N, C-alpha and C positions, 0 to 999 in steps of 0.2 A: 504494499500501500504506499510506504514511504516513497519507493521508487518511481511509483504512477505520479506523486505529486511533484517531485522533482523534474519529471518529463512535462508535465503541465504547465509547470511554472517557468521551464526554460521556453517551452512553446508559446506561454504568453508574453515572455521578455522578448522573443524574437518578433512576435506578431505586434507588439507595441512599437519596438524599434522600426518595424517597417510600415505601419498605418499608425502609429499613435498622433500624428499631427496631420492639420489639414494642408493642403496645396496652398502655395503664395496666392494671394488675391489679384485678379487681372483688372487694370483700371478701365474706365470707360473710354478713356481717349485712347487706350490701345485696340478695342475692339471695334471702332470705327474709321472709315476713312472718307475724306472728302474728296470727290473727284469733280473736275469741271464738266460741266452741262454743255449739249449743243447750243450752237448759237441760234437766238430764238427761242430758246426753252424748250422744242421738242426735238425728238431725234430723228423724227421723219415729216416731212411737209406733206401737205395734203394735194392729192393729184386727181383732180375731177373727171379726167379722162380715164383713168385706171380704177376710179372707185367702183364701177360695175363688177369688177373681178371679184369683190368681197363681199358682194350682196348676198344675203340668205333668204330664200323663200321657199317655205313649205310645197309650195304649187309647183314652183320650177323643180325642187328636189324630187318631187312624183311624178314629173313630166306631164303635168296637166297645163 
């Protein structure tokens, strides 16, 4: 029984040495990145001639 306690306490000490403290805190400044946007505030400009390509209609999808 004494041998079991010795093994358990050694295992507990090893576990505490490995997992006994929390990792370092990450600052909010390190988690965010500022990137310059596209001129005009949007990534793509509006193209009225090509807008029909993205039109979705159930009647057209069904072939009616």
